[in-house]
C-alpha positions as CSV (number, residue, x, y, z in Angstrom):
1,M,-17.0,-24.4,22.7
2,S,-17.9,-25.3,19.5
3,G,-19.2,-24.0,16.1
4,A,-19.8,-20.1,17.3
5,A,-20.2,-17.9,19.6
6,V,-22.2,-15.0,20.1
7,A,-21.1,-11.9,22.3
8,S,-21.1,-8.4,22.8
9,V,-18.6,-5.6,23.7
10,P,-18.5,-2.8,25.8
11,G,-16.5,0.5,25.4
12,M,-18.3,2.2,22.7
13,A,-16.2,5.2,21.4
14,D,-18.5,8.7,21.2
15,S,-16.1,10.4,18.9
16,L,-16.6,7.5,16.4
17,P,-20.2,7.3,14.4
18,V,-21.8,3.9,15.3
19,S,-23.9,1.5,13.1
20,R,-27.3,1.2,15.2
21,E,-29.2,-0.8,12.7
22,R,-26.8,-3.7,11.3
23,A,-25.3,-6.1,13.6
24,V,-21.1,-6.4,12.4
25,V,-20.0,-10.4,13.0
26,F,-16.2,-10.7,12.9
27,L,-14.5,-13.2,11.6
28,H,-10.7,-14.4,13.4
29,G,-7.9,-15.1,11.6
30,S,-5.5,-18.2,11.6
31,N,-4.0,-18.2,15.4
32,R,-5.8,-15.5,17.2
33,T,-9.3,-16.1,19.1
34,F,-12.1,-13.7,18.8
35,D,-11.1,-12.2,22.3
36,R,-7.6,-11.1,21.1
37,A,-8.4,-10.4,17.6
38,W,-10.8,-7.6,17.2
39,P,-10.2,-4.9,20.0
40,V,-11.6,-2.6,17.0
41,A,-15.3,-4.2,18.2
42,A,-14.8,-2.2,21.2
43,H,-15.9,0.9,19.0
44,L,-19.3,-0.8,17.8
45,E,-22.3,-1.5,18.6
46,Q,-24.4,-4.5,18.1
47,V,-21.1,-6.9,17.5
48,R,-20.9,-10.6,17.3
49,F,-18.1,-12.7,16.9
50,A,-18.0,-16.1,15.1
51,V,-15.8,-18.8,16.9
52,M,-13.9,-21.3,14.4
53,P,-13.8,-24.8,15.3
54,G,-11.2,-25.7,18.0
55,Y,-11.3,-22.2,18.2
56,G,-13.2,-21.9,21.2
57,D,-12.3,-25.0,24.0
58,G,-8.8,-25.0,24.0
59,T,-8.7,-28.1,21.6
60,A,-7.1,-28.1,18.1
61,V,-9.1,-29.6,15.2
62,A,-8.2,-30.7,11.8
63,F,-9.4,-27.9,9.3
64,D,-12.7,-28.1,7.3
65,Q,-13.8,-25.4,5.3
66,D,-17.3,-26.0,5.3
67,A,-17.2,-26.3,9.0
68,W,-15.4,-22.8,9.3
69,E,-18.4,-21.3,6.7
70,S,-21.1,-23.0,8.6
71,A,-19.9,-21.5,12.1
72,L,-20.0,-17.9,10.1
73,V,-23.2,-18.5,8.6
74,N,-24.9,-19.9,11.9
75,I,-24.8,-16.8,13.8
76,C,-25.6,-14.5,10.6
77,S,-29.0,-12.6,10.5
78,P,-30.1,-11.3,7.1
79,G,-28.9,-7.9,6.5
80,D,-25.1,-8.6,8.6
81,V,-22.0,-7.0,7.8
82,V,-18.6,-9.7,7.7
83,V,-15.3,-7.8,8.6
84,A,-12.8,-10.9,8.8
85,H,-9.1,-10.7,8.7
86,S,-6.3,-12.9,6.9
87,Y,-7.3,-16.8,6.6
88,G,-10.8,-15.7,7.5
89,G,-11.3,-13.7,4.3
90,P,-11.5,-16.2,2.3
91,I,-13.8,-18.0,4.2
92,A,-15.9,-14.8,4.4
93,M,-16.1,-14.2,0.7
94,R,-17.2,-17.5,-0.1
95,A,-20.0,-16.9,1.9
96,A,-21.1,-14.1,1.0
97,A,-20.9,-15.5,-2.4
98,R,-23.6,-17.9,-1.3
99,H,-25.8,-16.3,1.2
100,P,-25.8,-12.8,-0.4
101,D,-29.6,-12.6,1.2
102,L,-28.2,-13.1,4.5
103,I,-24.7,-11.2,4.0
104,A,-24.7,-7.0,3.2
105,G,-21.3,-6.2,3.2
106,L,-17.4,-7.1,3.5
107,V,-14.9,-5.8,5.5
108,L,-11.9,-7.8,4.4
109,F,-8.6,-6.5,6.7
110,E,-5.4,-8.5,4.4
111,P,-7.5,-11.2,3.3
112,A,-5.2,-14.6,2.7
113,A,-6.8,-14.8,-1.0
114,Y,-4.0,-15.9,-2.3
115,G,-5.9,-18.3,-5.2
116,L,-7.1,-15.0,-6.9
117,A,-3.4,-13.7,-7.2
118,R,-1.6,-16.7,-8.3
119,G,1.2,-15.7,-10.9
120,N,2.0,-12.9,-8.8
121,A,5.9,-12.9,-7.9
122,A,5.7,-12.3,-4.4
123,V,2.5,-14.6,-4.2
124,E,4.8,-17.1,-5.4
125,A,7.5,-17.0,-3.2
126,H,5.6,-17.1,-0.5
127,I,3.9,-20.1,-1.5
128,E,7.0,-21.6,-2.4
129,R,8.8,-21.2,1.3
130,V,5.7,-22.3,3.1
131,Q,3.8,-24.8,1.4
132,P,6.8,-27.8,1.9
133,L,6.5,-26.9,5.5
134,L,2.8,-27.4,5.7
135,E,2.8,-30.6,3.5
136,A,5.3,-31.9,6.2
137,A,3.1,-30.0,9.2
138,A,1.5,-33.4,10.0
139,E,4.7,-35.4,11.2
140,M,6.6,-32.3,13.2
141,G,5.5,-31.0,16.6
142,S,3.7,-27.9,17.5
143,A,6.8,-26.5,18.6
144,Q,9.3,-27.4,16.0
145,F,6.4,-26.2,13.5
146,A,6.0,-22.6,15.0
147,V,9.6,-22.0,14.9
148,A,9.8,-23.3,11.0
149,F,6.5,-21.8,10.2
150,A,7.8,-18.5,11.7
151,A,10.8,-18.7,9.7
152,A,9.3,-19.3,6.8
153,M,7.0,-16.4,7.0
154,T,9.7,-14.1,8.3
155,G,12.9,-15.4,7.6
156,T,14.0,-15.4,11.0
157,A,13.4,-18.4,13.0
158,G,11.8,-17.1,16.5
159,P,12.1,-19.1,20.2
160,P,10.2,-22.3,20.2
161,P,6.5,-21.4,22.2
162,V,6.9,-22.8,25.9
163,S,3.1,-21.6,27.0
164,S,0.1,-23.6,26.8
165,D,-1.5,-20.6,24.8
166,E,1.1,-20.9,22.8
167,L,1.6,-24.5,21.6
168,L,-1.9,-24.1,21.2
169,A,-1.6,-21.5,18.9
170,A,0.9,-23.4,16.7
171,D,-1.1,-26.6,17.1
172,R,-4.1,-24.7,15.2
173,Q,-1.7,-23.3,12.8
174,R,-0.1,-26.7,12.0
175,R,-3.7,-28.0,10.8
176,L,-4.2,-25.2,8.7
177,P,-4.2,-25.9,4.6
178,G,-2.3,-22.9,2.6
179,P,-5.1,-20.7,2.0
180,W,-4.0,-20.8,-2.0
181,T,-5.9,-24.2,-1.4
182,L,-9.4,-22.7,0.0
183,D,-12.0,-22.6,-2.1
184,T,-12.5,-19.0,-3.1
185,P,-14.6,-17.0,-5.8
186,T,-13.1,-14.8,-7.9
187,G,-16.5,-12.4,-7.5
188,V,-18.5,-11.6,-5.0
189,D,-22.1,-10.2,-5.6
190,V,-21.9,-7.5,-2.0
191,P,-20.3,-4.5,-0.9
192,M,-16.5,-5.0,0.0
193,L,-14.2,-3.3,1.7
194,V,-10.7,-3.9,2.0
195,I,-7.6,-2.7,4.0
196,T,-4.3,-3.4,3.5
197,G,-1.3,-1.9,5.5
198,G,0.9,-1.1,2.9
199,W,3.7,-3.2,4.3
200,N,3.0,-6.2,1.9
201,E,3.7,-7.1,-1.6
202,E,1.3,-10.5,-1.1
203,Y,-1.7,-8.6,0.6
204,E,-1.4,-6.0,-2.0
205,A,-1.5,-8.1,-4.8
206,I,-4.6,-9.9,-3.9
207,A,-6.4,-6.4,-2.9
208,S,-5.5,-5.3,-6.3
209,E,-7.5,-8.8,-7.6
210,L,-10.5,-8.1,-5.7
211,H,-11.8,-5.3,-8.7
212,R,-14.9,-4.3,-7.3
213,A,-14.3,-3.6,-3.8
214,R,-13.5,-0.3,-2.3
215,R,-10.2,-0.1,-1.4
216,M,-8.4,1.7,2.1
217,T,-4.8,1.6,3.2
218,L,-3.9,2.0,6.9
219,T,-0.4,2.1,7.7
220,G,1.9,1.4,10.8
221,H,0.7,-2.1,11.9
222,G,1.7,-4.8,9.6
223,H,-0.9,-7.6,9.2
224,R,-3.1,-5.9,11.4
225,P,-4.6,-2.5,10.1
226,Q,-7.4,-3.4,12.2
227,D,-5.1,-1.7,14.8
228,H,-5.0,1.3,13.2
229,P,-6.8,4.4,15.4
230,R,-9.0,5.2,12.4
231,A,-9.6,1.6,11.2
232,A,-13.0,1.6,13.4
233,A,-14.1,4.2,12.1
234,A,-13.6,3.0,8.6
235,V,-16.0,-0.2,9.6
236,S,-18.5,2.4,10.8
237,K,-18.7,4.6,7.8
238,F,-19.0,1.4,5.7
239,T,-22.0,0.0,7.5
240,S,-23.5,3.3,7.5
241,L,-23.0,3.6,3.8
242,L,-25.2,0.1,3.2
243,R,-28.4,1.2,4.6
244,K,-28.6,4.3,2.1
């Protein structure tokens, strides 16, 4: 599979408000494929999934921001809402800035738009820890990189990946540049909802730089606030408000 894929998800929860007029396009982050990234999609109708290059056919590829953006834009229809997580956030933001006629709104779960928050102490400390590793990544094997990346991110080196899926995820991550190097627009002229988990200074600092966005905090799920029980209702409510 290359570029993008389109899928629908059964299992809509009767208790949740559901948009029947706008499709919701989900964009995954750096280390989960679309099928593992978005359990929240089971509660929504008219959903599609953008599958980034190297995430659909079991083969990691070199990162190219234009290719990621094209994969997203190519499955969007006019009026769609894009929901993106982490590394997908800056991709979705630039796509929306360039195609406001196509993308009607954004829901960003802890977007990794580090470039907008340079100078913040927590953001700079993160970059100082991780950037040297990324510069050396091409010379490292996937398992070695995964252990070093976990240590840089969390301060604790976990066990090396063993399964083929784990090694593939590490290889994908190894090929990505730091999100602070991405072309990230400072202004996006579509409505935005930014949802953070209230656990990490970096993501709160990034959210604070998105001055025109509505903000929400859903705690208890770390870097994946989309796993919160209220996440589906938040996406549905935001989407329904765009129709008014």
